[in-house]
N, C-alpha and C positions, 0 to 999 in steps of 0.2 A: 567321951568318944574313946575308941580303942587306941592303944598305943601305936605309934607310927612304926612301920616296918623299916628297919635300918637300910641305908643305901646299898650295902654289900650283902644283904640277906639273900640266901639261896632262892627263896620264893620270888623276890624282886628280879633276880638274875634269870630265873627260869621264864617268868612271864615276859621279860624284856627280850630274851633270845627267841622265844616262840612267836611273839608279836612281830619282831623285826623279820624273822624268816617268812612268816605268812604274808606280810605286806610287801616285802621285797621280792621274794622268789615266786610266790603264787599270784600276787596281784601286779607285780611290776611297778610298785609304788614305794620307792625307798625314801620316804619323807621322815626324817629323824624326829621332827617335832610331833608329828602325828603318832608314830609308833611309840614314842616316849610317853605321850599323853595317854594313849590307850593302854599301854602296859602298866602305867601308874594307876589308872582306873581299876584294872583287874586286881592289883595289889590292895588298893583302898577298899574295894568291895569284898575282900575276904573277911572283913569285919562287918557283920550284919548291922551294927549301929551306924556304919558309914553308908550302907545301902539304903537305910531309912533315916538319914540324918536330918531331913527337913521335919520340923515340928510345927504343929498348928498352934493356935492361940491358947489351947488348953494344955500345951506342952506335951502332946501325944505325937508319936512318930506317924508320919504320913506315908501310907504304903500302897497307894494306887495313883496312877497317872491322873485320873480325873480329879482326885483330891489335891494332887500337886499343882494342877492347872488352877484350881480354885485358890490355893495358897499363893500363887504367883500374882494374883489380883488383890490379895488382902494387903492393905496398907499398914506399914509399921513405922509411922511417923516420918522423921526426916530421912531415914534409911530406906525408904520405899523403893528407890531405883536399885540400890544395892541388893535389897531383898529380892526384888523381881529378877535381877540378873542371876543371883545365886540359885534361886529356885529353878529358873529356866536352864541353867547350866546342869543342875542335878537332873532335871527331866531329860535333857539330852543324854547325859551319862547313863541314867537308869534305863532308858529305852534302848540305847545302843547295847548295853550290857545284856539285857534280857533278849533282845532280838538276835544278837550275835551268838550268845552262849546257850540260850535256852529257848530256841524256836518252838520246841514241843510244848512249852508252857503257853506260848501265844496261840498255837493251834488249838490247844485244849480250851482256852478262853473263848475262842470263836466257835468251836464245834460242840459245845455242851448242849446246845439246843434250847437251853433256857438262859435267860439273863440272870445269872447267879453272881456275877462279879461286876463291879462298877466299871471296869475297863473293857467290858464286852464289845462296845462300839468304838473303842479307841484304836486308831491306826498308829502303832508304835513308830513306824518309820517316818510317816508324815509329821507326827508330833515331835519326834526327836530332831528332824531336820529343821522344823520351824523354831524349836527352842534354841538350838545352836545358832541359828540365824539371828534370833533376838539377842542372844548374848553378844554376838559380834557387833550388832547395831548399837546396843546399849553402851558397851565398852566402858572402860575406866581409864583414868590417867595414871594409875599406879603401875608398878613394874610387873605385877601379876597378870595384868590384862594382856591378851594377845589376840585381838580381833581377827587377824589373818588366820590364826589356827582355828578358831571357831567357825569362820567362814568356810575353811576347807572341810571341817567336820560336817558342816551343813551340806555343802555342795556334793560331798562324796560319802554321805551317810550310808547308802546301800553298799558301797565298796568296803566301808569299815565293818558293816555287819558281816559281809562275806569274809573279810579277813579274820574276824573273831570266830567265824564258823570253822576256819582252818585251824585256829588255835584250839578250839574245842576238839576237833578231830585228833590233833596231836596229843592233847591231854588224855583223850579216850584211849588212844593207841598205847600211850605210856603205861596205862593201867592194865593192859592185856598181859596175862601171865606168859605168853610166848615171847612178847617183847622183853619182859623182865628176865627170862632165861637167856635170851640172846645177848642182852646187855651184860648180864653177869658173866657169860662166857667170854665176851670181848674184853671186858675190863679186868678180868682175873687172869 
């Protein structure tokens, strides 16, 4: 897996600030647990090996939601509940990330006219909501588990997608040359 991004890294701070702004100002939902989780998700998924971290029995990365759903059902011995939870958490994360930041990709999946992709019939929002709900229900007794967080992510999945849409808009705006010139004038 890719190396972890340090806590004070500028990328982590940027995604944290944009996520908090989007969820607090645009959505009126100042939930620090949710914004922290979503901003950490953005940082994690800057590494493609994290985006496709679930591996099948042949040790190949799983890159479609259909195949991820299959993997959530594959038993891995005594760790099957942990495996199921981990895969469903990843499905929730992956569908949230794609629906929020790359809605054009999902539209392209649906509008191609031909079934050329395994996820052609997958509703990313419904699947993400369901997967986060399962993570909340499966739960764990360890410190990492936070079922209320995953219940919130499930119950408010569409709101999270909208919040990520605002983050995407801010990122797009930051790449605009006019924004860059104005920023340079103000900071110099």
